[in-house]
Short mmCIF file of the C-alpha atoms (twelve columns), coordinates in Angstrom:
data_MODEL
# 
_entry.id   MODEL 
# 
loop_
_atom_site.group_PDB 
_atom_site.id 
_atom_site.type_symbol 
_atom_site.label_atom_id 
_atom_site.label_alt_id 
_atom_site.label_comp_id 
_atom_site.label_asym_id 
_atom_site.label_seq_id 
_atom_site.Cartn_x 
_atom_site.Cartn_y 
_atom_site.Cartn_z 
_atom_site.pdbx_PDB_model_num 
ATOM 1   C CA . MET A 1   51.886 77.254  -42.786 1 
ATOM 2   C CA . ARG A 2   55.466 78.183  -43.476 1 
ATOM 3   C CA . ILE A 3   57.616 80.335  -45.766 1 
ATOM 4   C CA . ILE A 4   58.741 78.219  -48.716 1 
ATOM 5   C CA . ALA A 5   61.926 80.000  -49.878 1 
ATOM 6   C CA . GLY A 6   64.113 83.060  -49.539 1 
ATOM 7   C CA . THR A 7   65.622 84.725  -46.508 1 
ATOM 8   C CA . LEU A 8   62.835 83.491  -44.209 1 
ATOM 9   C CA . LYS A 9   62.700 79.933  -45.602 1 
ATOM 10  C CA . GLY A 10  61.118 77.537  -43.125 1 
ATOM 11  C CA . ARG A 11  59.676 80.258  -40.883 1 
ATOM 12  C CA . ARG A 12  56.366 79.154  -39.381 1 
ATOM 13  C CA . LEU A 13  53.409 81.447  -39.889 1 
ATOM 14  C CA . GLN A 14  50.396 81.921  -37.684 1 
ATOM 15  C CA . ALA A 15  47.206 80.522  -39.176 1 
ATOM 16  C CA . PRO A 16  43.598 81.351  -38.351 1 
ATOM 17  C CA . PRO A 17  41.953 79.238  -35.653 1 
ATOM 18  C CA . GLU A 18  40.220 76.043  -36.779 1 
ATOM 19  C CA . GLY A 19  36.723 76.805  -38.021 1 
ATOM 20  C CA . GLU A 20  37.487 80.455  -38.842 1 
ATOM 21  C CA . ARG A 21  35.786 81.058  -42.175 1 
ATOM 22  C CA . ARG A 22  36.543 84.711  -42.804 1 
ATOM 23  C CA . VAL A 23  40.249 84.067  -43.339 1 
ATOM 24  C CA . ARG A 24  41.239 81.489  -45.964 1 
ATOM 25  C CA . PRO A 25  45.025 81.350  -46.352 1 
ATOM 26  C CA . THR A 26  46.575 80.362  -49.658 1 
ATOM 27  C CA . ALA A 27  47.935 76.852  -49.076 1 
ATOM 28  C CA . ASP A 28  51.701 76.289  -48.929 1 
ATOM 29  C CA . ARG A 29  51.625 74.141  -52.072 1 
ATOM 30  C CA . ALA A 30  49.667 76.727  -54.053 1 
ATOM 31  C CA . ARG A 31  51.954 79.514  -52.802 1 
ATOM 32  C CA . GLU A 32  55.005 77.514  -53.835 1 
ATOM 33  C CA . ALA A 33  53.543 77.041  -57.329 1 
ATOM 34  C CA . LEU A 34  52.642 80.738  -57.551 1 
ATOM 35  C CA . PHE A 35  56.162 81.881  -56.725 1 
ATOM 36  C CA . SER A 36  57.674 79.354  -59.116 1 
ATOM 37  C CA . ILE A 37  55.678 81.077  -61.862 1 
ATOM 38  C CA . LEU A 38  56.607 84.550  -60.600 1 
ATOM 39  C CA . GLN A 39  60.328 83.754  -60.959 1 
ATOM 40  C CA . ALA A 40  59.949 84.492  -64.669 1 
ATOM 41  C CA . TRP A 41  58.653 88.015  -63.937 1 
ATOM 42  C CA . PRO A 42  60.596 91.111  -62.906 1 
ATOM 43  C CA . GLN A 43  60.972 91.874  -59.213 1 
ATOM 44  C CA . GLY A 44  59.872 95.162  -57.701 1 
ATOM 45  C CA . GLY A 45  56.891 96.373  -55.730 1 
ATOM 46  C CA . PHE A 46  54.390 93.722  -54.609 1 
ATOM 47  C CA . LEU A 47  50.831 94.421  -53.431 1 
ATOM 48  C CA . ASP A 48  48.767 91.796  -51.582 1 
ATOM 49  C CA . LEU A 49  45.078 92.761  -51.597 1 
ATOM 50  C CA . PHE A 50  42.679 91.011  -49.197 1 
ATOM 51  C CA . ALA A 51  45.845 89.821  -47.444 1 
ATOM 52  C CA . GLY A 52  44.259 87.483  -44.887 1 
ATOM 53  C CA . THR A 53  47.192 86.014  -42.940 1 
ATOM 54  C CA . GLY A 54  49.762 87.923  -45.002 1 
ATOM 55  C CA . ALA A 55  51.455 84.661  -46.031 1 
ATOM 56  C CA . VAL A 56  51.714 85.674  -49.705 1 
ATOM 57  C CA . ALA A 57  53.156 89.080  -48.828 1 
ATOM 58  C CA . VAL A 58  55.705 87.673  -46.382 1 
ATOM 59  C CA . GLU A 59  56.696 85.051  -48.968 1 
ATOM 60  C CA . ALA A 60  57.158 87.865  -51.524 1 
ATOM 61  C CA . TRP A 61  59.321 89.823  -49.077 1 
ATOM 62  C CA . SER A 62  61.369 86.710  -48.269 1 
ATOM 63  C CA . ARG A 63  62.023 86.272  -51.996 1 
ATOM 64  C CA . GLY A 64  63.247 89.826  -52.537 1 
ATOM 65  C CA . TYR A 65  60.230 91.856  -53.622 1 
ATOM 66  C CA . ASP A 66  60.471 95.430  -52.369 1 
ATOM 67  C CA . PRO A 67  58.411 97.255  -51.286 1 
ATOM 68  C CA . VAL A 68  55.750 94.757  -50.193 1 
ATOM 69  C CA . ILE A 69  52.374 96.092  -49.106 1 
ATOM 70  C CA . CYS A 70  49.411 94.240  -47.542 1 
ATOM 71  C CA . VAL A 71  45.866 95.546  -47.530 1 
ATOM 72  C CA . GLU A 72  43.415 93.947  -45.086 1 
ATOM 73  C CA . LYS A 73  40.339 95.337  -43.332 1 
ATOM 74  C CA . GLU A 74  39.305 92.499  -40.973 1 
ATOM 75  C CA . ALA A 75  40.616 92.981  -37.429 1 
ATOM 76  C CA . ALA A 76  41.183 89.250  -36.787 1 
ATOM 77  C CA . ALA A 77  43.120 88.847  -40.028 1 
ATOM 78  C CA . LEU A 78  45.070 92.032  -39.375 1 
ATOM 79  C CA . GLY A 79  46.459 90.530  -36.173 1 
ATOM 80  C CA . LEU A 80  47.699 87.526  -38.156 1 
ATOM 81  C CA . VAL A 81  49.294 89.760  -40.796 1 
ATOM 82  C CA . GLN A 82  51.070 91.785  -38.128 1 
ATOM 83  C CA . ALA A 83  52.361 88.661  -36.367 1 
ATOM 84  C CA . ASN A 84  53.480 87.010  -39.601 1 
ATOM 85  C CA . ALA A 85  55.184 90.144  -40.956 1 
ATOM 86  C CA . LYS A 86  57.129 90.791  -37.740 1 
ATOM 87  C CA . GLY A 87  60.798 91.404  -38.473 1 
ATOM 88  C CA . THR A 88  60.176 92.342  -42.124 1 
ATOM 89  C CA . SER A 89  59.605 95.651  -43.889 1 
ATOM 90  C CA . VAL A 90  56.168 94.567  -45.156 1 
ATOM 91  C CA . ARG A 91  53.884 97.588  -44.968 1 
ATOM 92  C CA . ILE A 92  50.400 96.819  -43.626 1 
ATOM 93  C CA . LEU A 93  47.354 98.959  -44.411 1 
ATOM 94  C CA . ARG A 94  44.124 98.410  -42.488 1 
ATOM 95  C CA . GLN A 95  41.702 99.354  -45.204 1 
ATOM 96  C CA . ASP A 96  39.010 97.941  -47.442 1 
ATOM 97  C CA . ALA A 97  40.688 97.118  -50.769 1 
ATOM 98  C CA . LEU A 98  37.555 98.241  -52.606 1 
ATOM 99  C CA . GLY A 99  37.931 101.731 -51.108 1 
ATOM 100 C CA . LEU A 100 41.500 102.356 -52.271 1 
ATOM 101 C CA . LYS A 101 41.932 105.468 -54.411 1 
ATOM 102 C CA . GLU A 102 43.233 105.606 -57.974 1 
ATOM 103 C CA . ASP A 103 46.509 107.137 -56.786 1 
ATOM 104 C CA . ALA A 104 47.046 104.772 -53.821 1 
ATOM 105 C CA . PHE A 105 50.046 103.024 -55.429 1 
ATOM 106 C CA . GLN A 106 52.264 103.269 -58.480 1 
ATOM 107 C CA . ASP A 107 54.887 101.327 -60.413 1 
ATOM 108 C CA . LEU A 108 54.174 97.917  -58.862 1 
ATOM 109 C CA . ALA A 109 55.608 94.783  -60.497 1 
ATOM 110 C CA . VAL A 110 52.970 92.369  -59.120 1 
ATOM 111 C CA . ILE A 111 49.522 92.664  -57.607 1 
ATOM 112 C CA . PHE A 112 48.090 89.574  -55.919 1 
ATOM 113 C CA . ALA A 113 44.411 89.614  -54.953 1 
ATOM 114 C CA . ASP A 114 42.534 86.934  -53.041 1 
ATOM 115 C CA . PRO A 115 39.101 88.316  -52.127 1 
ATOM 116 C CA . PRO A 116 36.404 86.136  -50.547 1 
ATOM 117 C CA . TYR A 117 35.580 83.586  -53.223 1 
ATOM 118 C CA . GLU A 118 31.862 84.428  -53.254 1 
ATOM 119 C CA . HIS A 119 32.672 88.053  -54.195 1 
ATOM 120 C CA . SER A 120 35.692 87.441  -56.391 1 
ATOM 121 C CA . ALA A 121 34.246 88.247  -59.833 1 
ATOM 122 C CA . ALA A 122 32.455 91.377  -58.573 1 
ATOM 123 C CA . CYS A 123 35.623 92.619  -56.831 1 
ATOM 124 C CA . PHE A 124 37.595 91.979  -60.026 1 
ATOM 125 C CA . THR A 125 35.196 94.097  -62.058 1 
ATOM 126 C CA . ARG A 126 35.271 96.943  -59.515 1 
ATOM 127 C CA . LEU A 127 39.029 96.992  -58.963 1 
ATOM 128 C CA . THR A 128 40.676 96.334  -62.330 1 
ATOM 129 C CA . PRO A 129 40.438 99.924  -63.621 1 
ATOM 130 C CA . ARG A 130 42.416 101.095 -60.559 1 
ATOM 131 C CA . LEU A 131 44.789 98.137  -60.550 1 
ATOM 132 C CA . ARG A 132 46.025 99.004  -64.029 1 
ATOM 133 C CA . LEU A 133 47.016 102.465 -62.773 1 
ATOM 134 C CA . TRP A 134 49.074 100.910 -59.980 1 
ATOM 135 C CA . LEU A 135 51.063 98.476  -62.139 1 
ATOM 136 C CA . GLN A 136 54.140 99.291  -64.168 1 
ATOM 137 C CA . PRO A 137 53.803 98.612  -67.918 1 
ATOM 138 C CA . GLY A 138 53.918 94.859  -68.403 1 
ATOM 139 C CA . GLY A 139 53.296 94.263  -64.687 1 
ATOM 140 C CA . LEU A 140 51.459 91.165  -63.520 1 
ATOM 141 C CA . LEU A 141 48.061 90.814  -61.870 1 
ATOM 142 C CA . VAL A 142 47.356 87.493  -60.153 1 
ATOM 143 C CA . TRP A 143 43.748 86.971  -59.053 1 
ATOM 144 C CA . GLU A 144 42.815 83.976  -56.890 1 
ATOM 145 C CA . THR A 145 39.314 82.498  -57.141 1 
ATOM 146 C CA . ASP A 146 37.694 79.180  -56.394 1 
ATOM 147 C CA . ALA A 147 38.401 76.525  -59.016 1 
ATOM 148 C CA . LYS A 148 35.117 77.085  -60.895 1 
ATOM 149 C CA . THR A 149 35.037 80.869  -61.216 1 
ATOM 150 C CA . GLU A 150 35.668 82.488  -64.583 1 
ATOM 151 C CA . LEU A 151 36.626 86.154  -64.551 1 
ATOM 152 C CA . PRO A 152 35.263 88.698  -67.030 1 
ATOM 153 C CA . GLU A 153 37.510 90.446  -69.531 1 
ATOM 154 C CA . ALA A 154 39.256 93.510  -68.185 1 
ATOM 155 C CA . GLU A 155 40.246 96.494  -70.268 1 
ATOM 156 C CA . SER A 156 44.022 97.119  -70.290 1 
ATOM 157 C CA . PHE A 157 44.793 93.570  -69.127 1 
ATOM 158 C CA . GLU A 158 45.916 90.687  -71.303 1 
ATOM 159 C CA . PRO A 159 44.816 87.306  -69.927 1 
ATOM 160 C CA . LEU A 160 47.831 84.986  -69.864 1 
ATOM 161 C CA . GLU A 161 46.734 81.751  -68.230 1 
ATOM 162 C CA . SER A 162 44.772 80.187  -65.424 1 
ATOM 163 C CA . ARG A 163 46.024 77.398  -63.156 1 
ATOM 164 C CA . ARG A 164 44.122 75.325  -60.647 1 
ATOM 165 C CA . TYR A 165 45.587 74.301  -57.285 1 
ATOM 166 C CA . GLY A 166 43.230 72.276  -55.114 1 
ATOM 167 C CA . ALA A 167 40.045 74.248  -54.454 1 
ATOM 168 C CA . GLY A 168 41.623 77.465  -55.754 1 
ATOM 169 C CA . ARG A 169 42.659 78.875  -59.079 1 
ATOM 170 C CA . PHE A 170 45.156 81.571  -60.066 1 
ATOM 171 C CA . HIS A 171 44.329 83.800  -63.042 1 
ATOM 172 C CA . PHE A 172 47.323 85.653  -64.537 1 
ATOM 173 C CA . PHE A 173 47.010 88.949  -66.442 1 
ATOM 174 C CA . ARG A 174 49.643 91.240  -67.946 1 
ATOM 175 C CA . ALA A 175 49.084 94.990  -67.748 1 
ATOM 176 C CA . GLY A 176 48.674 96.402  -71.248 1 
# 
């Protein structure tokens, strides 16, 4: 894994050990495609929920998003986030994303969420009411699932598109 573009372009990132199933990093190719899409959206605050290795957050920081915040509860993943974010101003919160309060964040431009695939739709349903409060008007929510998962409708979010990259899929929503 490496940073694709920005001030840290080419920087190698630490990945989970082979066989580790609790941490599933977003592949370089998928991350590159994601940030190509995000170029059309305003910069600003970036939140990475279920951060895993922190690769998406560090990529966001490298490309000029500020502030960038990671939320991760797993100790093994947290070590990877801390190592990968070294030398950046990425803020790391060791917390369960599902336990975040309604006033945890505000005025974010982008929220990226990549929960465990088997819980993705349920997490989406539980979190979207809070996520809308954290985004600026017109902000973007990007939710990663496995390629087959469809997400339910979410009040205050306009579905924009869905794109498949390998075994994963990005769903894009605009805050209403």
